[in-house]
mmCIF file of the N, C-alpha and C atoms, coordinates in Angstrom:
data_MODEL
# 
_entry.id   MODEL 
# 
loop_
_atom_site.group_PDB 
_atom_site.id 
_atom_site.type_symbol 
_atom_site.label_atom_id 
_atom_site.label_alt_id 
_atom_site.label_comp_id 
_atom_site.label_asym_id 
_atom_site.label_entity_id 
_atom_site.label_seq_id 
_atom_site.pdbx_PDB_ins_code 
_atom_site.Cartn_x 
_atom_site.Cartn_y 
_atom_site.Cartn_z 
_atom_site.occupancy 
_atom_site.B_iso_or_equiv 
_atom_site.pdbx_formal_charge 
_atom_site.auth_seq_id 
_atom_site.auth_comp_id 
_atom_site.auth_asym_id 
_atom_site.auth_atom_id 
_atom_site.pdbx_PDB_model_num 
ATOM 1   N N  . MET A 1 1  ? -109.370 88.531 -150.684 1.00 0.00 ? 1  MET A N  1 
ATOM 2   C CA . MET A 1 1  ? -108.900 88.642 -152.047 1.00 0.00 ? 1  MET A CA 1 
ATOM 3   C C  . MET A 1 1  ? -108.719 87.286 -152.744 1.00 0.00 ? 1  MET A C  1 
ATOM 4   N N  . ALA A 1 2  ? -108.290 86.323 -152.019 1.00 0.00 ? 2  ALA A N  1 
ATOM 5   C CA . ALA A 1 2  ? -108.219 84.903 -152.606 1.00 0.00 ? 2  ALA A CA 1 
ATOM 6   C C  . ALA A 1 2  ? -109.566 84.354 -152.987 1.00 0.00 ? 2  ALA A C  1 
ATOM 7   N N  . GLU A 1 3  ? -110.625 84.623 -152.145 1.00 0.00 ? 3  GLU A N  1 
ATOM 8   C CA . GLU A 1 3  ? -111.971 84.201 -152.376 1.00 0.00 ? 3  GLU A CA 1 
ATOM 9   C C  . GLU A 1 3  ? -112.565 84.942 -153.647 1.00 0.00 ? 3  GLU A C  1 
ATOM 10  N N  . ALA A 1 4  ? -112.258 86.252 -153.801 1.00 0.00 ? 4  ALA A N  1 
ATOM 11  C CA . ALA A 1 4  ? -112.724 86.944 -154.945 1.00 0.00 ? 4  ALA A CA 1 
ATOM 12  C C  . ALA A 1 4  ? -112.050 86.356 -156.265 1.00 0.00 ? 4  ALA A C  1 
ATOM 13  N N  . GLY A 1 5  ? -110.803 86.003 -156.202 1.00 0.00 ? 5  GLY A N  1 
ATOM 14  C CA . GLY A 1 5  ? -110.184 85.397 -157.234 1.00 0.00 ? 5  GLY A CA 1 
ATOM 15  C C  . GLY A 1 5  ? -110.723 84.067 -157.679 1.00 0.00 ? 5  GLY A C  1 
ATOM 16  N N  . LYS A 1 6  ? -111.021 83.289 -156.689 1.00 0.00 ? 6  LYS A N  1 
ATOM 17  C CA . LYS A 1 6  ? -111.665 81.925 -156.914 1.00 0.00 ? 6  LYS A CA 1 
ATOM 18  C C  . LYS A 1 6  ? -113.047 82.163 -157.577 1.00 0.00 ? 6  LYS A C  1 
ATOM 19  N N  . LYS A 1 7  ? -113.865 83.052 -157.092 1.00 0.00 ? 7  LYS A N  1 
ATOM 20  C CA . LYS A 1 7  ? -115.187 83.281 -157.696 1.00 0.00 ? 7  LYS A CA 1 
ATOM 21  C C  . LYS A 1 7  ? -115.006 83.822 -159.071 1.00 0.00 ? 7  LYS A C  1 
ATOM 22  N N  . ALA A 1 8  ? -113.931 84.523 -159.364 1.00 0.00 ? 8  ALA A N  1 
ATOM 23  C CA . ALA A 1 8  ? -113.676 84.902 -160.816 1.00 0.00 ? 8  ALA A CA 1 
ATOM 24  C C  . ALA A 1 8  ? -113.216 83.872 -161.632 1.00 0.00 ? 8  ALA A C  1 
ATOM 25  N N  . GLY A 1 9  ? -112.905 82.688 -161.110 1.00 0.00 ? 9  GLY A N  1 
ATOM 26  C CA . GLY A 1 9  ? -112.471 81.565 -161.920 1.00 0.00 ? 9  GLY A CA 1 
ATOM 27  C C  . GLY A 1 9  ? -110.937 81.367 -161.895 1.00 0.00 ? 9  GLY A C  1 
ATOM 28  N N  . ALA A 1 10 ? -110.151 82.178 -161.179 1.00 0.00 ? 10 ALA A N  1 
ATOM 29  C CA . ALA A 1 10 ? -108.654 82.032 -161.095 1.00 0.00 ? 10 ALA A CA 1 
ATOM 30  C C  . ALA A 1 10 ? -108.335 80.751 -160.255 1.00 0.00 ? 10 ALA A C  1 
ATOM 31  N N  . ASP A 1 11 ? -107.225 80.218 -160.749 1.00 0.00 ? 11 ASP A N  1 
ATOM 32  C CA . ASP A 1 11 ? -106.634 79.037 -159.962 1.00 0.00 ? 11 ASP A CA 1 
ATOM 33  C C  . ASP A 1 11 ? -105.836 79.565 -158.830 1.00 0.00 ? 11 ASP A C  1 
ATOM 34  N N  . ILE A 1 12 ? -106.445 79.808 -157.712 1.00 0.00 ? 12 ILE A N  1 
ATOM 35  C CA . ILE A 1 12 ? -105.767 80.418 -156.566 1.00 0.00 ? 12 ILE A CA 1 
ATOM 36  C C  . ILE A 1 12 ? -104.968 79.429 -155.690 1.00 0.00 ? 12 ILE A C  1 
ATOM 37  N N  . VAL A 1 13 ? -103.742 79.780 -155.403 1.00 0.00 ? 13 VAL A N  1 
ATOM 38  C CA . VAL A 1 13 ? -102.912 79.012 -154.415 1.00 0.00 ? 13 VAL A CA 1 
ATOM 39  C C  . VAL A 1 13 ? -102.690 79.944 -153.298 1.00 0.00 ? 13 VAL A C  1 
ATOM 40  N N  . TYR A 1 14 ? -103.364 79.810 -152.129 1.00 0.00 ? 14 TYR A N  1 
ATOM 41  C CA . TYR A 1 14 ? -103.291 80.718 -151.037 1.00 0.00 ? 14 TYR A CA 1 
ATOM 42  C C  . TYR A 1 14 ? -102.361 80.046 -149.948 1.00 0.00 ? 14 TYR A C  1 
ATOM 43  N N  . VAL A 1 15 ? -101.337 80.694 -149.614 1.00 0.00 ? 15 VAL A N  1 
ATOM 44  C CA . VAL A 1 15 ? -100.443 80.259 -148.547 1.00 0.00 ? 15 VAL A CA 1 
ATOM 45  C C  . VAL A 1 15 ? -100.276 81.261 -147.477 1.00 0.00 ? 15 VAL A C  1 
ATOM 46  N N  . GLU A 1 16 ? -100.687 80.996 -146.333 1.00 0.00 ? 16 GLU A N  1 
ATOM 47  C CA . GLU A 1 16 ? -100.561 81.857 -145.152 1.00 0.00 ? 16 GLU A CA 1 
ATOM 48  C C  . GLU A 1 16 ? -99.400  81.363 -144.302 1.00 0.00 ? 16 GLU A C  1 
ATOM 49  N N  . VAL A 1 17 ? -98.453  82.274 -144.075 1.00 0.00 ? 17 VAL A N  1 
ATOM 50  C CA . VAL A 1 17 ? -97.308  82.007 -143.266 1.00 0.00 ? 17 VAL A CA 1 
ATOM 51  C C  . VAL A 1 17 ? -97.420  82.575 -141.934 1.00 0.00 ? 17 VAL A C  1 
ATOM 52  N N  . PRO A 1 18 ? -97.551  81.784 -140.848 1.00 0.00 ? 18 PRO A N  1 
ATOM 53  C CA . PRO A 1 18 ? -97.734  82.432 -139.468 1.00 0.00 ? 18 PRO A CA 1 
ATOM 54  C C  . PRO A 1 18 ? -96.586  83.253 -139.155 1.00 0.00 ? 18 PRO A C  1 
ATOM 55  N N  . GLY A 1 19 ? -96.955  84.542 -138.713 1.00 0.00 ? 19 GLY A N  1 
ATOM 56  C CA . GLY A 1 19 ? -95.859  85.508 -138.380 1.00 0.00 ? 19 GLY A CA 1 
ATOM 57  C C  . GLY A 1 19 ? -95.149  86.163 -139.606 1.00 0.00 ? 19 GLY A C  1 
ATOM 58  N N  . GLY A 1 20 ? -95.617  85.799 -140.803 1.00 0.00 ? 20 GLY A N  1 
ATOM 59  C CA . GLY A 1 20 ? -95.155  86.320 -142.042 1.00 0.00 ? 20 GLY A CA 1 
ATOM 60  C C  . GLY A 1 20 ? -95.613  87.774 -142.311 1.00 0.00 ? 20 GLY A C  1 
ATOM 61  N N  . SER A 1 21 ? -94.935  88.430 -143.167 1.00 0.00 ? 21 SER A N  1 
ATOM 62  C CA . SER A 1 21 ? -95.267  89.890 -143.571 1.00 0.00 ? 21 SER A CA 1 
ATOM 63  C C  . SER A 1 21 ? -95.172  89.905 -145.078 1.00 0.00 ? 21 SER A C  1 
ATOM 64  N N  . HIS A 1 22 ? -95.732  91.003 -145.599 1.00 0.00 ? 22 HIS A N  1 
ATOM 65  C CA . HIS A 1 22 ? -95.611  91.179 -147.088 1.00 0.00 ? 22 HIS A CA 1 
ATOM 66  C C  . HIS A 1 22 ? -94.004  91.240 -147.424 1.00 0.00 ? 22 HIS A C  1 
ATOM 67  N N  . VAL A 1 23 ? -93.332  91.976 -146.609 1.00 0.00 ? 23 VAL A N  1 
ATOM 68  C CA . VAL A 1 23 ? -91.886  92.112 -146.882 1.00 0.00 ? 23 VAL A CA 1 
ATOM 69  C C  . VAL A 1 23 ? -91.021  90.757 -146.836 1.00 0.00 ? 23 VAL A C  1 
ATOM 70  N N  . GLY A 1 24 ? -91.393  90.138 -145.699 1.00 0.00 ? 24 GLY A N  1 
ATOM 71  C CA . GLY A 1 24 ? -90.613  88.808 -145.391 1.00 0.00 ? 24 GLY A CA 1 
ATOM 72  C C  . GLY A 1 24 ? -91.117  87.683 -146.261 1.00 0.00 ? 24 GLY A C  1 
ATOM 73  N N  . VAL A 1 25 ? -92.353  87.571 -146.634 1.00 0.00 ? 25 VAL A N  1 
ATOM 74  C CA . VAL A 1 25 ? -92.951  86.481 -147.376 1.00 0.00 ? 25 VAL A CA 1 
ATOM 75  C C  . VAL A 1 25 ? -93.149  86.777 -148.844 1.00 0.00 ? 25 VAL A C  1 
ATOM 76  N N  . ALA A 1 26 ? -93.829  87.833 -149.118 1.00 0.00 ? 26 ALA A N  1 
ATOM 77  C CA . ALA A 1 26 ? -94.245  88.133 -150.428 1.00 0.00 ? 26 ALA A CA 1 
ATOM 78  C C  . ALA A 1 26 ? -93.160  88.670 -151.339 1.00 0.00 ? 26 ALA A C  1 
ATOM 79  N N  . ALA A 1 27 ? -92.230  89.535 -150.814 1.00 0.00 ? 27 ALA A N  1 
ATOM 80  C CA . ALA A 1 27 ? -91.181  90.125 -151.581 1.00 0.00 ? 27 ALA A CA 1 
ATOM 81  C C  . ALA A 1 27 ? -90.299  89.072 -152.264 1.00 0.00 ? 27 ALA A C  1 
ATOM 82  N N  . PRO A 1 28 ? -89.811  88.058 -151.594 1.00 0.00 ? 28 PRO A N  1 
ATOM 83  C CA . PRO A 1 28 ? -88.973  87.058 -152.226 1.00 0.00 ? 28 PRO A CA 1 
ATOM 84  C C  . PRO A 1 28 ? -89.689  86.179 -153.253 1.00 0.00 ? 28 PRO A C  1 
ATOM 85  N N  . ALA A 1 29 ? -91.025  86.212 -153.186 1.00 0.00 ? 29 ALA A N  1 
ATOM 86  C CA . ALA A 1 29 ? -91.772  85.369 -154.099 1.00 0.00 ? 29 ALA A CA 1 
ATOM 87  C C  . ALA A 1 29 ? -92.447  86.182 -155.152 1.00 0.00 ? 29 ALA A C  1 
ATOM 88  N N  . PHE A 1 30 ? -92.198  87.536 -155.270 1.00 0.00 ? 30 PHE A N  1 
ATOM 89  C CA . PHE A 1 30 ? -92.853  88.333 -156.161 1.00 0.00 ? 30 PHE A CA 1 
ATOM 90  C C  . PHE A 1 30 ? -92.710  87.997 -157.623 1.00 0.00 ? 30 PHE A C  1 
ATOM 91  N N  . ALA A 1 31 ? -91.702  87.574 -158.046 1.00 0.00 ? 31 ALA A N  1 
ATOM 92  C CA . ALA A 1 31 ? -91.491  87.087 -159.458 1.00 0.00 ? 31 ALA A CA 1 
ATOM 93  C C  . ALA A 1 31 ? -92.484  85.946 -159.767 1.00 0.00 ? 31 ALA A C  1 
ATOM 94  N N  . ALA A 1 32 ? -92.604  85.040 -158.921 1.00 0.00 ? 32 ALA A N  1 
ATOM 95  C CA . ALA A 1 32 ? -93.456  83.908 -159.113 1.00 0.00 ? 32 ALA A CA 1 
ATOM 96  C C  . ALA A 1 32 ? -94.932  84.402 -159.143 1.00 0.00 ? 32 ALA A C  1 
ATOM 97  N N  . MET A 1 33 ? -95.310  85.334 -158.377 1.00 0.00 ? 33 MET A N  1 
ATOM 98  C CA . MET A 1 33 ? -96.636  85.815 -158.206 1.00 0.00 ? 33 MET A CA 1 
ATOM 99  C C  . MET A 1 33 ? -96.917  86.602 -159.523 1.00 0.00 ? 33 MET A C  1 
ATOM 100 N N  . LEU A 1 34 ? -96.009  87.397 -160.033 1.00 0.00 ? 34 LEU A N  1 
ATOM 101 C CA . LEU A 1 34 ? -96.221  88.011 -161.315 1.00 0.00 ? 34 LEU A CA 1 
ATOM 102 C C  . LEU A 1 34 ? -96.465  87.060 -162.459 1.00 0.00 ? 34 LEU A C  1 
ATOM 103 N N  . ASP A 1 35 ? -95.603  86.037 -162.491 1.00 0.00 ? 35 ASP A N  1 
ATOM 104 C CA . ASP A 1 35 ? -95.774  84.873 -163.441 1.00 0.00 ? 35 ASP A CA 1 
ATOM 105 C C  . ASP A 1 35 ? -97.189  84.318 -163.375 1.00 0.00 ? 35 ASP A C  1 
ATOM 106 N N  . PHE A 1 36 ? -97.648  84.054 -162.165 1.00 0.00 ? 36 PHE A N  1 
ATOM 107 C CA . PHE A 1 36 ? -98.955  83.487 -161.931 1.00 0.00 ? 36 PHE A CA 1 
ATOM 108 C C  . PHE A 1 36 ? -100.121 84.310 -162.571 1.00 0.00 ? 36 PHE A C  1 
ATOM 109 N N  . PHE A 1 37 ? -100.023 85.629 -162.265 1.00 0.00 ? 37 PHE A N  1 
ATOM 110 C CA . PHE A 1 37 ? -101.022 86.609 -162.820 1.00 0.00 ? 37 PHE A CA 1 
ATOM 111 C C  . PHE A 1 37 ? -100.906 86.759 -164.314 1.00 0.00 ? 37 PHE A C  1 
ATOM 112 N N  . ALA A 1 38 ? -99.701  86.675 -164.869 1.00 0.00 ? 38 ALA A N  1 
ATOM 113 C CA . ALA A 1 38 ? -99.613  86.730 -166.310 1.00 0.00 ? 38 ALA A CA 1 
ATOM 114 C C  . ALA A 1 38 ? -100.207 85.548 -166.945 1.00 0.00 ? 38 ALA A C  1 
ATOM 115 N N  . ARG A 1 39 ? -100.205 84.363 -166.306 1.00 0.00 ? 39 ARG A N  1 
ATOM 116 C CA . ARG A 1 39 ? -100.856 83.107 -166.928 1.00 0.00 ? 39 ARG A CA 1 
ATOM 117 C C  . ARG A 1 39 ? -102.382 83.203 -166.830 1.00 0.00 ? 39 ARG A C  1 
ATOM 118 N N  . GLN A 1 40 ? -102.962 83.952 -166.113 1.00 0.00 ? 40 GLN A N  1 
ATOM 119 C CA . GLN A 1 40 ? -104.440 84.043 -165.952 1.00 0.00 ? 40 GLN A CA 1 
ATOM 120 C C  . GLN A 1 40 ? -105.087 84.599 -167.117 1.00 0.00 ? 40 GLN A C  1 
ATOM 121 N N  . GLN A 1 41 ? -106.205 84.213 -167.424 1.00 0.00 ? 41 GLN A N  1 
ATOM 122 C CA . GLN A 1 41 ? -107.039 84.698 -168.553 1.00 0.00 ? 41 GLN A CA 1 
ATOM 123 C C  . GLN A 1 41 ? -108.352 85.312 -167.998 1.00 0.00 ? 41 GLN A C  1 
ATOM 124 N N  . LYS A 1 42 ? -108.730 86.435 -168.354 1.00 0.00 ? 42 LYS A N  1 
ATOM 125 C CA . LYS A 1 42 ? -110.003 86.971 -167.882 1.00 0.00 ? 42 LYS A CA 1 
ATOM 126 C C  . LYS A 1 42 ? -111.011 86.325 -168.669 1.00 0.00 ? 42 LYS A C  1 
ATOM 127 N N  . ARG A 1 43 ? -112.069 85.877 -167.838 1.00 0.00 ? 43 ARG A N  1 
ATOM 128 C CA . ARG A 1 43 ? -113.197 85.249 -168.437 1.00 0.00 ? 43 ARG A CA 1 
ATOM 129 C C  . ARG A 1 43 ? -114.153 86.263 -168.966 1.00 0.00 ? 43 ARG A C  1 
ATOM 130 N N  . ALA A 1 44 ? -114.795 86.069 -170.220 1.00 0.00 ? 44 ALA A N  1 
ATOM 131 C CA . ALA A 1 44 ? -115.662 86.991 -170.712 1.00 0.00 ? 44 ALA A CA 1 
ATOM 132 C C  . ALA A 1 44 ? -116.948 86.901 -169.802 1.00 0.00 ? 44 ALA A C  1 
ATOM 133 N N  . GLU A 1 45 ? -117.523 88.162 -169.466 1.00 0.00 ? 45 GLU A N  1 
ATOM 134 C CA . GLU A 1 45 ? -118.660 88.236 -168.689 1.00 0.00 ? 45 GLU A CA 1 
ATOM 135 C C  . GLU A 1 45 ? -119.915 88.187 -169.635 1.00 0.00 ? 45 GLU A C  1 
ATOM 136 N N  . HIS A 1 46 ? -120.788 87.465 -169.142 1.00 0.00 ? 46 HIS A N  1 
ATOM 137 C CA . HIS A 1 46 ? -122.117 87.222 -169.894 1.00 0.00 ? 46 HIS A CA 1 
ATOM 138 C C  . HIS A 1 46 ? -123.174 88.081 -169.280 1.00 0.00 ? 46 HIS A C  1 
ATOM 139 N N  . PRO A 1 47 ? -124.011 88.742 -170.148 1.00 0.00 ? 47 PRO A N  1 
ATOM 140 C CA . PRO A 1 47 ? -125.049 89.585 -169.584 1.00 0.00 ? 47 PRO A CA 1 
ATOM 141 C C  . PRO A 1 47 ? -126.077 88.731 -168.920 1.00 0.00 ? 47 PRO A C  1 
# 
């Protein structure tokens, strides 16, 4: 998913936490993740 975002031009910050889980790691950072996605702009696709 991170690689696809990079290919799409998104400024990806990927952090992998050893032993982490979506609940233990992602849930507390959910607001920051939503803010990140809100700041992204979809690039126009060219034919």
